[in-house]
Residue frames as a rotation matrix with the C-alpha (Angstrom) as fourth column:
MET 1
0.438 0.897 -0.048 -5.72
-0.628 0.344 0.698 8.83
0.643 -0.276 0.715 -2.19
TYR 2
-0.573 -0.656 0.491 -4.97
-0.804 0.337 -0.489 6.81
0.156 -0.676 -0.721 0.96
ARG 3
0.034 0.637 -0.770 -6.19
-0.295 0.742 0.601 3.37
0.955 0.207 0.213 1.32
VAL 4
-0.624 -0.126 0.771 -7.42
-0.760 -0.133 -0.637 2.73
0.182 -0.983 -0.013 4.96
ALA 5
-0.268 0.498 -0.825 -8.70
0.178 0.867 0.465 -0.58
0.947 -0.022 -0.320 6.48
ILE 6
-0.253 0.284 0.925 -10.89
-0.922 -0.360 -0.142 -0.69
0.293 -0.889 0.353 9.72
VAL 7
-0.408 -0.010 -0.913 -10.76
0.067 0.997 -0.040 -3.89
0.911 -0.077 -0.406 11.53
GLU 8
-0.849 0.250 0.466 -13.45
-0.528 -0.350 -0.774 -3.74
-0.031 -0.903 0.429 14.22
ASP 9
-0.826 0.506 -0.248 -16.02
0.441 0.855 0.275 -6.24
0.351 0.117 -0.929 15.39
GLU 10
-0.245 0.827 -0.506 -18.49
0.727 -0.189 -0.661 -3.74
-0.642 -0.529 -0.555 16.75
ALA 11
-0.017 0.274 0.962 -20.33
0.946 -0.307 0.105 -1.89
0.324 0.911 -0.254 14.02
VAL 12
0.899 0.431 -0.074 -21.04
0.433 -0.856 0.283 1.16
0.059 -0.287 -0.956 16.06
TYR 13
0.358 -0.837 -0.414 -17.29
0.048 -0.426 0.903 1.80
-0.933 -0.343 -0.112 16.78
ALA 14
-0.465 -0.530 0.709 -16.36
0.748 0.193 0.635 1.10
-0.474 0.826 0.306 12.94
GLN 15
0.328 0.658 0.678 -19.06
0.867 -0.494 0.060 3.51
0.375 0.568 -0.732 11.85
GLN 16
0.878 -0.064 -0.474 -17.82
0.246 -0.790 0.562 6.17
-0.410 -0.610 -0.678 14.31
LEU 17
0.002 -0.996 -0.092 -14.30
0.295 -0.087 0.951 5.78
-0.955 -0.029 0.294 13.01
GLU 18
-0.352 -0.052 0.935 -15.37
0.935 0.017 0.353 6.07
-0.035 0.998 0.043 9.48
ALA 19
0.774 0.621 0.123 -17.36
0.613 -0.784 0.098 9.24
0.157 -0.001 -0.988 10.36
PHE 20
0.599 -0.633 -0.491 -14.21
0.038 -0.590 0.806 10.72
-0.800 -0.501 -0.330 12.02
LEU 21
-0.380 -0.800 0.465 -12.13
0.606 0.164 0.778 9.84
-0.699 0.577 0.423 8.91
ARG 22
0.043 0.487 0.872 -14.66
0.951 -0.288 0.114 11.62
0.306 0.825 -0.476 6.70
GLN 23
0.941 0.217 -0.260 -14.52
0.300 -0.891 0.341 14.70
-0.158 -0.399 -0.904 8.93
TYR 24
0.096 -0.979 -0.179 -10.75
0.239 -0.152 0.959 14.59
-0.966 -0.135 0.219 8.71
GLU 25
-0.280 -0.213 0.936 -11.07
0.945 0.112 0.308 14.67
-0.170 0.971 0.170 4.85
GLN 26
0.608 0.648 0.459 -13.20
0.700 -0.710 0.075 17.65
0.375 0.276 -0.885 4.94
GLU 27
0.902 -0.232 -0.363 -10.79
0.073 -0.749 0.659 19.54
-0.425 -0.621 -0.659 7.37
ARG 28
0.092 -0.994 0.052 -7.46
-0.019 0.051 0.999 18.41
-0.996 -0.093 -0.015 5.99
GLY 29
0.429 0.092 -0.898 -8.38
-0.882 -0.171 -0.439 18.04
-0.194 0.981 0.008 2.25
ALA 30
-0.737 -0.586 0.337 -7.09
-0.479 0.804 0.352 14.33
-0.478 0.098 -0.873 2.51
GLU 31
0.229 0.759 -0.610 -8.93
-0.927 0.362 0.102 11.61
0.298 0.542 0.786 0.45
PHE 32
-0.607 -0.279 0.744 -9.47
-0.575 0.800 -0.169 8.04
-0.548 -0.531 -0.646 1.90
GLN 33
-0.081 0.557 -0.827 -10.58
-0.646 0.603 0.469 4.93
0.759 0.572 0.311 0.31
ILE 34
-0.426 -0.045 0.904 -12.10
-0.899 0.134 -0.417 3.09
-0.102 -0.990 -0.097 3.38
SER 35
-0.014 0.498 -0.867 -12.85
-0.321 0.819 0.475 -0.61
0.947 0.285 0.148 3.81
ALA 36
0.051 0.168 0.984 -14.26
-0.995 0.091 0.036 -2.32
-0.083 -0.982 0.172 6.98
PHE 37
-0.300 -0.142 -0.943 -13.52
-0.208 0.975 -0.080 -5.90
0.931 0.172 -0.322 8.16
ALA 38
0.571 0.766 0.294 -15.43
-0.446 -0.011 0.895 -7.44
0.689 -0.642 0.336 11.03
ASP 39
0.871 -0.373 0.320 -12.46
-0.130 0.452 0.883 -9.28
-0.474 -0.810 0.345 12.57
GLY 40
0.055 -0.973 -0.226 -8.79
-0.687 -0.201 0.699 -10.00
-0.725 0.117 -0.679 12.22
PHE 41
-0.376 -0.221 0.900 -9.36
0.392 0.842 0.371 -13.25
-0.839 0.492 -0.230 10.05
ALA 42
0.638 0.728 0.251 -11.45
0.511 -0.157 -0.845 -11.27
-0.576 0.668 -0.472 7.60
ILE 43
0.728 -0.439 -0.528 -8.43
-0.616 -0.756 -0.221 -9.04
-0.302 0.486 -0.820 6.62
VAL 44
-0.112 -0.970 0.215 -5.76
-0.755 0.224 0.617 -11.66
-0.646 -0.093 -0.757 6.82
ARG 45
0.334 0.344 0.877 -7.49
0.111 0.910 -0.399 -14.44
-0.936 0.231 0.266 4.93
ASP 46
0.597 -0.168 0.784 -6.77
0.801 0.165 -0.575 -12.98
-0.033 0.972 0.234 1.52
TYR 47
0.602 -0.304 -0.738 -4.30
0.122 -0.879 0.461 -10.23
-0.789 -0.367 -0.492 2.60
ARG 48
0.400 -0.562 0.724 -2.59
0.869 -0.019 -0.494 -8.20
0.291 0.827 0.481 0.00
PRO 49
-0.282 -0.541 -0.793 -0.18
0.807 -0.581 0.109 -5.38
-0.519 -0.609 0.600 0.75
VAL 50
-0.263 0.332 0.906 -2.41
0.685 -0.597 0.418 -2.55
0.680 0.730 -0.070 -0.78
TRP 51
0.778 0.592 -0.210 -3.27
0.578 -0.545 0.607 -0.68
0.246 -0.594 -0.766 2.56
ASP 52
-0.076 -0.693 0.717 -1.56
-0.005 -0.719 -0.695 2.47
0.997 -0.056 0.052 3.69
ILE 53
-0.718 -0.033 0.695 -3.08
-0.669 -0.243 -0.703 2.53
0.192 -0.970 0.152 7.23
ILE 54
-0.164 0.695 -0.700 -4.97
0.189 0.719 0.669 -0.19
0.968 -0.022 -0.249 9.12
PHE 55
-0.320 0.204 0.925 -6.87
-0.874 -0.440 -0.206 0.46
0.365 -0.875 0.319 12.31
LEU 56
-0.404 0.146 -0.903 -7.05
0.073 0.989 0.127 -2.68
0.912 -0.015 -0.410 14.36
ASP 57
0.539 0.511 0.669 -9.23
-0.777 -0.004 0.629 -3.35
0.324 -0.860 0.395 17.39
ILE 58
-0.587 -0.808 0.041 -7.29
-0.736 0.512 -0.442 -5.70
0.337 -0.290 -0.896 19.69
ARG 59
-0.751 0.292 0.592 -10.08
-0.264 0.689 -0.675 -7.52
-0.605 -0.664 -0.440 21.43
MET 60
-0.006 0.772 -0.636 -11.97
-0.999 -0.031 -0.028 -9.35
-0.042 0.635 0.771 18.79
GLN 61
-0.287 -0.001 0.958 -13.16
-0.178 0.983 -0.053 -12.86
-0.941 -0.186 -0.282 18.06
PRO 62
0.976 -0.209 -0.058 -12.37
0.216 0.908 0.360 -15.33
-0.023 -0.364 0.931 16.46
MET 63
0.028 -0.994 0.103 -8.92
0.954 -0.004 -0.301 -13.68
0.300 0.106 0.948 15.66
ASP 64
0.590 0.087 -0.803 -7.84
0.551 -0.770 0.322 -10.71
-0.590 -0.632 -0.502 17.82
GLY 65
0.984 -0.174 -0.048 -6.05
-0.163 -0.738 -0.655 -7.72
0.078 0.652 -0.754 16.39
MET 66
0.249 -0.957 0.146 -2.59
-0.752 -0.097 0.652 -8.63
-0.610 -0.272 -0.744 17.78
GLU 67
-0.085 -0.261 0.961 -2.59
0.218 0.937 0.274 -11.98
-0.972 0.233 -0.023 15.99
ALA 68
0.787 0.420 0.453 -3.94
0.549 -0.138 -0.825 -10.39
-0.284 0.897 -0.339 12.88
ALA 69
0.810 -0.550 -0.201 -1.10
-0.564 -0.826 -0.012 -7.78
-0.159 0.123 -0.980 13.05
ARG 70
-0.045 -0.928 0.370 1.52
-0.514 0.339 0.788 -10.46
-0.856 -0.154 -0.493 13.33
ARG 71
0.069 0.122 0.990 0.14
0.646 0.751 -0.137 -12.26
-0.760 0.649 -0.027 10.33
ILE 72
0.971 0.225 0.083 -0.03
0.218 -0.680 -0.700 -8.98
-0.101 0.697 -0.709 8.34
ARG 73
0.548 -0.807 -0.221 3.53
-0.704 -0.587 0.399 -8.17
-0.452 -0.063 -0.890 9.14
GLU 74
0.019 -0.430 0.903 4.53
0.219 0.883 0.416 -11.56
-0.976 0.190 0.111 7.60
ARG 75
0.105 0.221 0.970 3.38
0.960 0.231 -0.156 -10.21
-0.258 0.948 -0.189 4.27
ASP 76
0.508 0.119 0.853 3.61
0.427 -0.895 -0.129 -6.31
0.748 0.429 -0.505 4.59
SER 77
-0.160 -0.662 -0.732 6.37
0.987 -0.101 -0.125 -4.52
0.009 -0.743 0.669 6.31
GLU 78
-0.790 -0.219 0.573 5.28
0.425 -0.869 0.253 -1.12
0.442 0.443 0.780 5.02
VAL 79
0.050 0.979 0.197 1.62
0.433 -0.199 0.879 -0.69
0.900 0.041 -0.434 6.22
LEU 80
-0.751 -0.282 0.598 1.02
-0.369 -0.571 -0.733 1.57
0.548 -0.771 0.324 9.18
LEU 81
-0.257 0.642 -0.723 -0.73
0.524 0.721 0.454 -0.12
0.812 -0.262 -0.522 11.95
ILE 82
-0.643 0.154 0.750 -2.79
-0.540 -0.785 -0.302 1.79
0.543 -0.599 0.589 14.50
PHE 83
-0.674 0.361 -0.645 -4.33
0.565 0.814 -0.135 -0.23
0.476 -0.455 -0.753 17.35
ILE 84
-0.272 0.687 0.674 -7.55
-0.573 -0.678 0.461 0.67
0.773 -0.260 0.578 18.98
THR 85
-0.385 0.012 -0.923 -8.07
0.473 0.861 -0.187 -0.68
0.792 -0.509 -0.337 22.43
SER 86
0.580 0.591 0.561 -9.78
-0.200 -0.564 0.801 0.03
0.790 -0.577 -0.209 25.77
LEU 87
0.871 -0.456 -0.181 -6.80
0.381 0.396 0.835 -1.47
-0.309 -0.797 0.519 27.82
ALA 88
0.761 -0.641 -0.100 -3.60
-0.647 -0.762 -0.041 0.67
-0.050 0.096 -0.994 27.98
GLN 89
0.297 -0.662 0.688 -1.55
-0.346 0.596 0.724 -2.44
-0.890 -0.453 -0.052 28.77
TYR 90
0.610 -0.027 0.792 -1.69
0.614 0.648 -0.451 -3.49
-0.501 0.761 0.412 25.09
ALA 91
0.936 -0.253 -0.244 0.32
-0.343 -0.813 -0.471 -0.55
-0.079 0.524 -0.848 24.03
VAL 92
0.126 -0.901 0.416 3.48
-0.676 0.229 0.700 -2.41
-0.726 -0.369 -0.580 25.14
GLN 93
-0.025 -0.053 0.998 2.65
0.364 0.930 0.058 -5.40
-0.931 0.365 -0.004 22.90
SER 94
0.925 0.375 -0.061 2.03
0.092 -0.378 -0.921 -3.09
-0.369 0.847 -0.384 19.87
TYR 95
0.329 -0.847 -0.418 5.71
-0.841 -0.464 0.279 -2.62
-0.430 0.260 -0.865 19.63
GLU 96
-0.219 -0.501 0.837 6.25
-0.112 0.865 0.489 -6.26
-0.969 0.013 -0.245 18.84
VAL 97
0.067 0.340 0.938 4.54
0.836 0.494 -0.239 -5.78
-0.545 0.800 -0.251 15.54
ASP 98
-0.795 -0.578 0.183 6.00
0.596 -0.691 0.409 -2.45
-0.110 0.435 0.894 14.74
ALA 99
0.300 0.946 0.124 2.71
0.953 -0.293 -0.077 -0.66
-0.037 0.141 -0.989 15.30
GLN 100
-0.276 -0.310 0.910 2.60
0.533 -0.837 -0.123 2.98
0.799 0.451 0.397 14.48
ASP 101
-0.717 0.201 0.667 0.36
-0.550 -0.751 -0.366 4.03
0.427 -0.629 0.649 17.27
PHE 102
-0.578 0.687 -0.440 -2.58
0.739 0.670 0.074 3.23
0.346 -0.282 -0.895 19.46
ILE 103
-0.555 0.576 0.600 -5.77
-0.494 -0.809 0.320 5.01
0.670 -0.119 0.733 20.50
LEU 104
-0.963 0.263 -0.063 -7.68
0.191 0.495 -0.848 4.29
-0.192 -0.828 -0.527 23.67
LYS 105
-0.319 0.938 0.134 -11.44
0.509 0.050 0.859 3.65
0.799 0.343 -0.494 23.51
PRO 106
0.530 0.751 0.395 -13.70
0.664 -0.077 -0.744 5.55
-0.528 0.656 -0.539 23.42
VAL 107
-0.518 -0.739 0.431 -12.05
0.851 -0.397 0.343 7.26
-0.082 0.545 0.835 20.43
SER 108
0.454 0.473 -0.755 -12.50
0.326 -0.877 -0.354 10.97
-0.829 -0.086 -0.552 20.15
TYR 109
0.866 -0.069 0.495 -12.04
0.468 -0.236 -0.851 12.93
0.175 0.969 -0.173 17.02
PRO 110
0.730 -0.680 0.069 -9.02
-0.683 -0.730 0.028 14.96
0.031 -0.067 -0.997 18.51
GLN 111
0.312 -0.574 0.757 -7.30
-0.329 0.682 0.653 11.76
-0.891 -0.453 0.024 19.22
LEU 112
0.476 0.049 0.878 -7.83
0.656 0.645 -0.392 10.36
-0.586 0.763 0.275 15.80
ARG 113
0.990 -0.027 0.138 -6.69
0.075 -0.731 -0.679 13.72
0.119 0.682 -0.722 14.23
VAL 114
0.405 -0.900 0.158 -3.33
-0.798 -0.265 0.541 13.79
-0.445 -0.345 -0.826 16.04
ARG 115
0.019 -0.453 0.891 -2.53
0.126 0.885 0.448 10.08
-0.992 0.103 0.074 14.95
LEU 116
0.669 0.261 0.696 -3.67
0.672 0.187 -0.716 10.75
-0.318 0.947 -0.050 11.35
ASP 117
0.933 -0.342 -0.116 -1.58
-0.361 -0.881 -0.305 13.91
0.002 0.327 -0.945 11.04
LYS 118
0.076 -0.931 0.357 1.46
-0.722 0.196 0.663 11.90
-0.688 -0.308 -0.658 12.14
ALA 119
0.095 -0.028 0.995 0.63
0.320 0.947 -0.004 8.92
-0.942 0.319 0.099 9.97
LEU 120
0.861 0.329 0.388 0.22
0.458 -0.171 -0.872 10.99
-0.221 0.929 -0.298 6.86
ARG 121
0.633 -0.761 -0.143 3.39
-0.728 -0.648 0.226 12.82
-0.264 -0.039 -0.964 7.42
LEU 122
-0.196 -0.742 0.641 5.21
-0.387 0.659 0.645 9.45
-0.901 -0.122 -0.416 7.45
LEU 123
0.379 0.442 0.813 3.37
0.543 0.605 -0.582 8.29
-0.749 0.662 -0.011 4.35
GLU 124
0.991 0.046 -0.126 4.28
-0.057 -0.705 -0.707 11.32
-0.122 0.708 -0.696 2.53
ARG 125
0.222 -0.974 0.050 7.94
-0.828 -0.161 0.537 10.79
-0.515 -0.160 -0.842 3.35
SER 126
-0.273 -0.326 0.905 7.95
0.053 0.934 0.352 7.24
-0.961 0.144 -0.238 2.32
ALA 127
0.754 0.572 0.324 6.30
0.407 -0.019 -0.913 8.28
-0.516 0.820 -0.247 -0.97
GLN 128
0.796 -0.481 -0.367 9.54
-0.584 -0.771 -0.255 10.11
-0.160 0.418 -0.894 -1.63
ARG 129
0.409 -0.660 0.630 11.50
0.173 0.734 0.656 6.90
-0.896 -0.159 0.415 -2.06
PHE 130
0.639 -0.215 -0.738 13.96
-0.753 -0.370 -0.544 6.96
-0.156 0.904 -0.398 -4.87
LEU 131
0.791 -0.486 0.372 16.38
0.515 0.857 0.025 4.72
-0.331 0.172 0.928 -6.76
VAL 132
0.213 -0.802 -0.558 19.95
-0.488 -0.582 0.650 5.62
-0.846 0.134 -0.516 -7.57
LEU 133
0.737 0.243 0.631 20.27
0.410 0.581 -0.703 4.84
-0.538 0.777 0.328 -11.36
PRO 134
-0.382 -0.922 -0.069 23.12
0.388 -0.227 0.893 5.17
-0.839 0.314 0.444 -13.92
TYR 135
0.831 0.537 0.146 22.58
0.387 -0.368 -0.846 7.63
-0.400 0.759 -0.513 -16.72
GLY 136
0.686 -0.721 0.095 25.77
-0.130 -0.250 -0.960 7.92
0.716 0.646 -0.265 -18.93
GLU 137
-0.345 -0.906 -0.246 28.66
0.274 0.154 -0.950 8.86
0.898 -0.395 0.195 -16.64
LEU 138
-0.524 0.177 0.833 26.30
-0.683 -0.672 -0.286 10.07
0.509 -0.719 0.473 -13.95
LYS 139
-0.724 0.435 -0.536 24.33
0.627 0.739 -0.247 8.50
0.289 -0.514 -0.808 -11.08
GLU 140
-0.647 0.538 0.540 20.85
-0.349 -0.839 0.417 9.97
0.678 0.081 0.731 -10.66
ARG 141
-0.834 0.541 0.109 18.24
0.046 0.265 -0.963 9.99
-0.550 -0.798 -0.245 -7.91
VAL 142
-0.751 0.650 -0.117 14.99
-0.263 -0.132 0.956 8.94
0.606 0.748 0.270 -9.46
PRO 143
-0.490 0.595 0.637 11.89
-0.827 -0.085 -0.556 9.16
-0.277 -0.799 0.533 -7.48
VAL 144
-0.875 0.248 0.416 9.99
0.273 0.962 0.001 5.75
-0.400 0.114 -0.909 -7.46
ARG 145
0.017 0.988 -0.154 6.75
0.296 -0.152 -0.943 7.54
-0.955 -0.029 -0.295 -8.16
ASP 146
0.180 -0.005 -0.984 8.13
-0.758 -0.638 -0.136 8.79
-0.627 0.770 -0.118 -11.54
ILE 147
-0.866 -0.491 0.096 8.96
-0.335 0.711 0.618 5.26
-0.372 0.503 -0.781 -12.92
LEU 148
0.027 0.888 -0.458 6.34
-0.999 0.043 0.025 4.18
0.041 0.457 0.889 -15.39
PHE 149
0.945 0.215 0.248 7.62
-0.253 0.958 0.133 0.56
-0.209 -0.188 0.960 -15.67
ILE 150
-0.048 -0.981 0.187 10.77
-0.763 0.157 0.627 -1.64
-0.644 -0.113 -0.756 -15.84
GLU 151
0.844 0.419 -0.335 11.52
-0.530 0.555 -0.642 -3.82
-0.083 0.719 0.690 -18.70
VAL 152
0.209 -0.773 0.598 13.96
0.004 0.613 0.790 -6.71
-0.978 -0.163 0.132 -19.15
ARG 153
0.955 0.063 -0.290 15.75
-0.277 -0.162 -0.947 -6.15
-0.107 0.985 -0.137 -22.49
ASP 154
0.550 -0.769 -0.324 18.89
-0.043 0.362 -0.931 -8.13
0.834 0.526 0.166 -23.66
HIS 155
0.195 -0.402 -0.895 19.80
0.841 0.538 -0.058 -9.21
0.505 -0.741 0.443 -20.12
ASN 156
-0.897 -0.409 0.165 19.50
0.270 -0.805 -0.529 -5.61
0.349 -0.430 0.832 -18.97
LEU 157
0.026 0.889 -0.458 16.84
0.933 -0.186 -0.307 -3.72
-0.358 -0.419 -0.835 -17.12
GLU 158
-0.707 -0.052 0.705 15.36
0.355 -0.889 0.290 -0.51
0.611 0.455 0.647 -18.60
VAL 159
-0.260 0.629 -0.733 13.73
0.821 -0.256 -0.511 1.69
-0.509 -0.734 -0.450 -16.13
VAL 160
-0.538 0.185 0.822 11.43
0.669 -0.500 0.550 3.92
0.512 0.846 0.145 -18.05
THR 161
-0.421 0.403 -0.813 10.23
0.528 -0.620 -0.580 7.25
-0.738 -0.673 0.048 -16.74
ARG 162
0.652 0.758 -0.025 8.37
0.483 -0.441 -0.757 10.05
-0.585 0.482 -0.653 -18.54
ASP 163
0.836 -0.319 -0.446 11.55
-0.455 -0.858 -0.239 11.76
-0.307 0.403 -0.863 -19.47
ARG 164
-0.148 -0.936 -0.321 14.31
-0.984 0.171 -0.044 9.14
0.096 0.309 -0.946 -19.64
VAL 165
0.908 0.161 -0.388 15.23
-0.131 0.986 0.104 5.51
0.399 -0.043 0.916 -19.92
TYR 166
0.072 -0.887 0.457 17.93
-0.994 -0.025 0.109 4.21
-0.085 -0.462 -0.883 -17.55
SER 167
0.696 0.033 -0.717 19.73
-0.325 0.905 -0.274 1.01
0.640 0.424 0.641 -18.32
LEU 168
-0.062 -0.687 0.724 21.47
-0.996 0.084 -0.005 -1.13
-0.057 -0.722 -0.690 -15.76
ARG 169
-0.304 -0.198 -0.932 22.41
-0.375 0.924 -0.074 -4.77
0.876 0.327 -0.355 -15.36
ALA 170
-0.741 0.160 0.652 20.27
-0.640 0.123 -0.758 -6.43
-0.202 -0.979 0.011 -12.56
PRO 171
-0.811 0.573 -0.115 17.71
0.520 0.797 0.307 -9.23
0.267 0.190 -0.945 -12.13
LEU 172
-0.328 0.827 0.456 14.15
-0.263 -0.543 0.797 -8.21
0.907 0.142 0.396 -12.41
GLN 173
0.381 0.498 -0.779 13.47
0.573 0.534 0.622 -10.21
0.725 -0.684 -0.081 -9.24
GLU 174
-0.438 -0.655 -0.615 15.97
0.899 -0.315 -0.305 -8.05
0.006 -0.687 0.727 -7.30
MET 175
-0.917 0.090 0.388 14.39
0.044 -0.945 0.323 -5.01
0.396 0.314 0.863 -8.54
GLU 176
0.047 0.990 -0.135 10.90
-0.033 0.137 0.990 -6.23
0.998 -0.042 0.039 -7.68
LYS 177
0.256 0.081 -0.963 12.05
0.870 0.415 0.266 -6.93
0.421 -0.906 0.036 -4.09
ASN 178
-0.835 -0.527 -0.158 13.69
0.549 -0.780 -0.301 -3.47
0.035 -0.338 0.941 -3.77
LEU 179
-0.825 0.501 0.262 10.29
-0.340 -0.810 0.478 -1.95
0.452 0.305 0.838 -4.80
SER 180
-0.515 0.540 -0.665 8.27
0.693 0.719 0.047 -4.01
0.504 -0.437 -0.745 -2.36
GLY 181
-0.147 0.527 -0.837 5.38
0.851 -0.364 -0.378 -1.88
-0.504 -0.768 -0.395 -0.89
CYS 182
-0.694 -0.173 -0.698 5.61
-0.154 -0.912 0.380 0.66
-0.703 0.371 0.607 -3.77
HIS 183
0.322 0.945 0.055 2.68
-0.127 0.100 -0.987 -0.85
-0.938 0.310 0.152 -5.66
PHE 184
-0.396 -0.481 -0.782 4.59
-0.900 0.037 0.433 -2.46
-0.179 0.876 -0.448 -8.55
SER 185
0.306 0.489 0.817 3.17
-0.311 0.862 -0.399 -5.50
-0.900 -0.133 0.416 -10.40
ARG 186
-0.812 -0.579 0.072 4.17
-0.140 0.313 0.939 -7.75
-0.567 0.753 -0.335 -13.24
CYS 187
0.248 0.840 -0.483 1.92
-0.807 -0.097 -0.582 -7.67
-0.536 0.534 0.654 -16.30
ASN 188
0.939 0.019 -0.343 4.05
-0.204 0.834 -0.512 -10.38
0.276 0.551 0.787 -17.82
HIS 189
0.661 -0.682 -0.314 7.46
0.751 0.601 0.273 -12.12
0.002 -0.416 0.909 -17.32
GLY 190
-0.146 -0.904 0.401 9.46
0.952 -0.239 -0.193 -9.22
0.271 0.354 0.895 -18.71
TYR 191
-0.309 0.118 0.944 7.71
0.026 -0.991 0.132 -6.03
0.951 0.066 0.303 -17.34
LEU 192
-0.348 0.232 -0.908 7.23
0.928 -0.051 -0.369 -4.70
-0.132 -0.971 -0.198 -13.80
VAL 193
-0.149 0.507 0.849 4.49
0.526 -0.686 0.503 -1.86
0.838 0.521 -0.164 -13.84
ASN 194
-0.987 -0.077 -0.139 4.04
0.157 -0.600 -0.784 1.09
-0.023 -0.796 0.605 -11.49
LEU 195
-0.348 0.937 0.026 0.32
0.936 0.346 0.072 0.83
0.058 0.050 -0.997 -10.72
ARG 196
-0.147 0.171 -0.974 0.38
0.540 -0.811 -0.223 4.42
-0.829 -0.559 0.027 -9.76
ASN 197
-0.517 -0.238 -0.822 0.94
-0.487 -0.709 0.511 5.41
-0.704 0.664 0.251 -13.48
VAL 198
-0.766 0.320 0.558 -1.48
0.607 0.646 0.464 3.05
-0.212 0.694 -0.689 -15.21
THR 199
-0.775 0.417 -0.475 -3.88
-0.416 -0.902 -0.112 5.06
-0.475 0.111 0.873 -17.29
GLY 200
0.212 0.851 -0.481 -6.02
-0.975 0.150 -0.166 2.35
-0.069 0.504 0.861 -19.02
PHE 201
-0.553 -0.325 0.767 -6.59
-0.313 0.934 0.170 -1.34
-0.772 -0.146 -0.619 -19.61
LEU 202
-0.011 0.572 -0.820 -7.53
-0.993 0.087 0.074 -3.27
0.114 0.816 0.567 -22.58
LYS 203
0.880 0.443 -0.172 -8.30
-0.411 0.891 0.192 -7.05
0.239 -0.099 0.966 -23.06
ASP 204
0.798 -0.598 -0.077 -4.60
0.599 0.801 -0.011 -8.02
0.068 -0.038 0.997 -23.40
SER 205
-0.193 -0.900 0.392 -2.71
0.741 -0.395 -0.543 -4.89
0.644 0.185 0.743 -22.65
VAL 206
0.383 0.202 -0.901 -2.08
0.868 -0.412 0.277 -2.09
-0.315 -0.889 -0.333 -20.19
LEU 207
0.407 -0.245 0.880 -1.55
0.428 -0.800 -0.421 1.62
0.807 0.548 -0.221 -20.80
VAL 208
0.510 -0.448 -0.734 1.21
0.818 -0.011 0.575 3.30
-0.266 -0.894 0.361 -18.96
GLY 209
0.139 -0.493 -0.859 2.18
0.031 -0.865 0.501 6.79
-0.990 -0.097 -0.105 -19.50
GLY 210
0.350 0.050 -0.936 1.62
-0.868 -0.357 -0.344 6.59
-0.351 0.933 -0.082 -23.28
HIS 211
-0.701 -0.602 -0.382 3.05
-0.703 0.672 0.232 3.12
0.117 0.431 -0.895 -23.59
THR 212
0.493 0.857 -0.148 1.08
-0.860 0.506 0.071 0.02
0.136 0.092 0.986 -24.36
LEU 213
-0.549 -0.810 0.204 2.42
-0.835 0.520 -0.181 -3.09
0.040 -0.270 -0.962 -22.64
PRO 214
-0.160 0.526 -0.835 1.29
-0.301 0.780 0.549 -6.74
0.940 0.339 0.034 -23.16
VAL 215
-0.088 0.108 0.990 -0.35
-0.972 0.206 -0.109 -8.58
-0.216 -0.973 0.087 -20.43
SER 216
-0.731 -0.334 -0.595 0.38
-0.529 0.828 0.185 -12.24
0.431 0.450 -0.782 -20.61
ARG 217
0.223 0.910 -0.349 -2.20
-0.375 0.411 0.831 -14.91
0.900 -0.054 0.433 -19.84
PRO 218
0.000 -0.227 -0.974 -0.34
0.735 0.661 -0.154 -16.49
0.678 -0.716 0.167 -16.86
LYS 219
-0.853 -0.380 -0.358 0.01
0.521 -0.590 -0.617 -13.01
0.023 -0.713 0.701 -15.19
ARG 220
-0.601 0.550 0.580 -3.30
0.051 -0.698 0.714 -11.55
0.798 0.459 0.391 -16.21
LYS 221
0.354 0.849 -0.393 -5.42
0.478 0.198 0.856 -12.67
0.804 -0.491 -0.336 -13.24
GLN 222
0.071 -0.461 -0.885 -2.92
0.980 -0.135 0.149 -11.70
-0.188 -0.877 0.442 -10.49
PHE 223
-0.833 -0.517 0.196 -2.13
0.546 -0.825 0.147 -8.31
0.086 0.230 0.969 -12.32
LEU 224
-0.348 0.776 0.526 -5.73
0.023 -0.554 0.832 -7.37
0.937 0.302 0.175 -12.53
GLN 225
0.454 0.446 -0.771 -6.34
0.728 0.314 0.610 -8.25
0.515 -0.838 -0.182 -9.01
GLU 226
-0.296 -0.708 -0.641 -3.41
0.895 -0.440 0.073 -6.06
-0.334 -0.552 0.764 -7.82
LEU 227
-0.914 -0.045 0.403 -4.58
0.230 -0.876 0.424 -3.24
0.334 0.481 0.811 -10.10
SER 228
0.057 0.998 0.038 -8.13
0.286 -0.053 0.957 -3.62
0.956 -0.044 -0.289 -8.91
ASP 229
0.319 -0.011 -0.948 -6.97
0.943 0.104 0.316 -3.59
0.095 -0.995 0.043 -5.26
TYR 230
-0.658 -0.716 -0.233 -4.84
0.723 -0.688 0.070 -0.39
-0.211 -0.123 0.970 -5.93
LEU 231
-0.857 0.338 0.389 -7.45
0.001 -0.753 0.658 1.55
0.516 0.564 0.645 -7.81
GLY 232
-0.799 0.591 0.112 -10.41
-0.065 0.101 -0.993 0.33
-0.598 -0.800 -0.042 -5.70
VAL 233
0.196 0.860 -0.472 -12.56
-0.926 0.003 -0.378 -0.76
-0.324 0.511 0.796 -8.69
ALA 234
0.075 0.091 0.993 -13.49
-0.004 0.996 -0.091 -4.08
-0.997 0.003 0.075 -10.09
PHE 235
-0.492 -0.226 -0.841 -12.45
-0.824 -0.190 0.534 -5.36
-0.281 0.955 -0.093 -13.56
């Protein structure tokens, strides 16, 4: 599932764009979780890096799409930004915030389909990120998607997958930084969880690939919020 935000202050355009996305789902077999925001401020106010694609209208009040994009980039270097504008000259400015693409209004379905094909190819490639981890005398490429969680143990990190446990000496903060944008979250001081692989949640613990990990009181609120944002459900 891809998480898509539509930031558009004209409801008719937002509804049309969502209808086109649903049409794309039917044609391409993709699946989108779509959220709409009425202006730039609405999305940046409590921004979390949980989106795969953000469609941004440029001419909005009180915060336009370009300013919203600048603020988003301060917190999220991974999300794909696609501008929607009636003025072609804004295309040049879009490079300032590393935008993926832009679409001229009025948006047509063929226009959108071409941009989405390109965007989803990029997302698919980025999902193939991997870490190089030691295993005995070897160094192995481990796809990030296969990691269940990372645990601090005896001053080492244990990277747990379904098949193996890799041990290395490194700070958890450094690993957390390396995995930025890959939807990992701390459930307590010593565990970094891959939200992709969460299978259940109890009052004070989270289930990840057959493992039950404790959720600490200080981390509980933030962890639940990030898990909720990722899954698109409320806890």
